[in-house]
GUKOLVO-505551 format. One line per field, with one value per residue: residue number from 1; residue in one letter; chain; x, y, z negated of N, C-alpha, C in turn. Coordinates in steps of 0.1 Angstrom, whole numbers, plus 5000, padded with zeros to 4 digits. Layout:
i = (NUM,...)
aa = (A,...)
ch = (A,...)
n_u = (X,...)
n_v = (Y,...)
n_w = (Z,...)
ca_u = (X,...)
ca_v = (Y,...)
ca_w = (Z,...)
c_u = (X,...)
c_v = (Y,...)
c_w = (Z,...)
***
This chain:
i = (1,2,3,4,5,6,7,8,9,10,11,12,13,14,15,16,17,18,19,20,21,22,23,24,25,26,27,28,29,30,31,32,33,34,35,36,37,38,39,40,41,42,43,44,45,46,47,48,49,50,51,52,53,54,55,56,57,58,59,60,61,62,63,64,65,66,67,68)
aa = (X,X,X,X,X,X,X,X,X,X,X,X,X,X,X,X,X,X,X,X,X,X,X,X,X,X,X,X,X,X,X,X,X,X,X,X,X,X,X,X,X,X,X,X,X,X,X,X,X,X,X,X,X,X,X,X,X,X,X,X,X,X,X,X,X,X,X,X)
ch = (A,A,A,A,A,A,A,A,A,A,A,A,A,A,A,A,A,A,A,A,A,A,A,A,A,A,A,A,A,A,A,A,A,A,A,A,A,A,A,A,A,A,A,A,A,A,A,A,A,A,A,A,A,A,A,A,A,A,A,A,A,A,A,A,A,A,A,A)
n_u = (1232,1236,1259,1251,1232,1248,1264,1246,1239,1237,1257,1264,1295,1306,1327,1329,1311,1321,1312,1307,1298,1289,1280,1251,1222,1198,1163,1157,1180,1201,1224,1254,1261,1236,1222,1236,1230,1202,1201,1213,1195,1172,1181,1185,1159,1147,1160,1149,1159,1149,1129,1095,1078,1065,1079,1104,1100,1092,1116,1132,1118,1121,1149,1155,1139,1132,1124,1095)
n_v = (2060,2066,2082,2105,2115,2120,2141,2161,2168,2192,2207,2228,2241,2236,2249,2274,2290,2290,2272,2243,2208,2205,2229,2238,2258,2271,2277,2298,2314,2338,2344,2362,2382,2386,2397,2422,2434,2437,2454,2477,2483,2489,2512,2530,2532,2544,2569,2579,2574,2560,2548,2548,2523,2534,2559,2550,2537,2559,2574,2557,2557,2584,2585,2566,2569,2553,2529,2512)
n_w = (7097,7070,7069,7081,7063,7042,7052,7055,7030,7005,6981,6954,6944,6911,6900,6910,6896,6871,6851,6832,6831,6805,6797,6790,6794,6772,6775,6759,6753,6770,6797,6791,6810,6823,6802,6798,6823,6821,6799,6809,6830,6815,6801,6823,6831,6809,6810,6832,6858,6879,6907,6920,6938,6960,6962,6969,6993,7008,7008,7023,7048,7055,7057,7076,7103,7124,7115,7109)
ca_u = (1223,1241,1269,1243,1226,1259,1269,1236,1236,1244,1260,1272,1306,1304,1339,1326,1303,1328,1304,1309,1286,1285,1274,1236,1216,1184,1154,1156,1192,1204,1238,1258,1260,1222,1218,1242,1223,1189,1203,1216,1183,1163,1186,1182,1145,1144,1165,1141,1167,1143,1119,1084,1079,1061,1090,1115,1095,1092,1130,1137,1112,1128,1163,1155,1125,1129,1118,1080)
ca_v = (2069,2070,2093,2117,2119,2126,2153,2172,2170,2204,2208,2240,2237,2241,2257,2288,2297,2289,2265,2229,2200,2205,2242,2239,2271,2270,2287,2309,2322,2343,2346,2376,2391,2390,2406,2435,2440,2441,2466,2488,2487,2496,2525,2538,2535,2554,2582,2584,2572,2549,2552,2539,2516,2544,2568,2543,2535,2572,2577,2548,2562,2597,2583,2558,2571,2543,2517,2515)
ca_w = (7090,7057,7071,7085,7051,7033,7058,7054,7016,7000,6966,6950,6935,6898,6896,6915,6886,6858,6841,6832,6829,6791,6793,6794,6788,6768,6781,6750,6754,6783,6800,6787,6821,6825,6791,6801,6834,6816,6790,6818,6837,6805,6799,6834,6831,6798,6814,6844,6870,6887,6917,6922,6951,6970,6964,6976,7007,7015,7010,7034,7060,7058,7061,7088,7109,7134,7108,7106)
c_u = (1228,1251,1262,1237,1236,1263,1259,1232,1244,1245,1268,1283,1304,1315,1337,1319,1309,1319,1308,1297,1281,1278,1260,1231,1201,1176,1153,1168,1195,1219,1242,1258,1245,1217,1223,1234,1209,1190,1205,1204,1173,1168,1183,1167,1141,1149,1158,1149,1162,1132,1107,1086,1075,1072,1101,1112,1096,1107,1136,1131,1118,1142,1164,1141,1122,1123,1104,1074)
c_v = (2074,2082,2106,2123,2126,2139,2164,2175,2183,2204,2220,2236,2244,2251,2272,2296,2296,2282,2250,2221,2201,2219,2243,2252,2268,2280,2300,2319,2326,2344,2360,2386,2396,2399,2420,2442,2445,2453,2478,2493,2494,2510,2535,2541,2545,2568,2587,2583,2561,2555,2543,2533,2526,2554,2562,2541,2548,2577,2569,2553,2575,2595,2575,2558,2560,2530,2520,2502)
c_w = (7077,7059,7074,7072,7042,7039,7056,7039,7012,6985,6964,6941,6921,6894,6900,6904,6872,6847,6843,6830,6815,6788,6799,6787,6784,6775,6772,6751,6768,6784,6796,6798,6824,6814,6794,6813,6829,6807,6799,6825,6827,6802,6810,6835,6821,6802,6827,6857,6879,6897,6916,6936,6962,6973,6972,6990,7015,7018,7022,7048,7064,7063,7074,7095,7119,7128,7104,7102)
***
């Protein structure tokens, strides 16, 4: 039973995210990539380059009429 539990255990490799055990993030600070994405999103919103949910759904329905 021990071998089965070990095989079914899932662990994400820390090396894929380039973080170590010592790099803890406070709930107050954000990752630099997240900050950049939020700034980009805010700029797009201010420029009017966003859609409402209804507009997005209408675009999808027009583009793919077989989806209902």
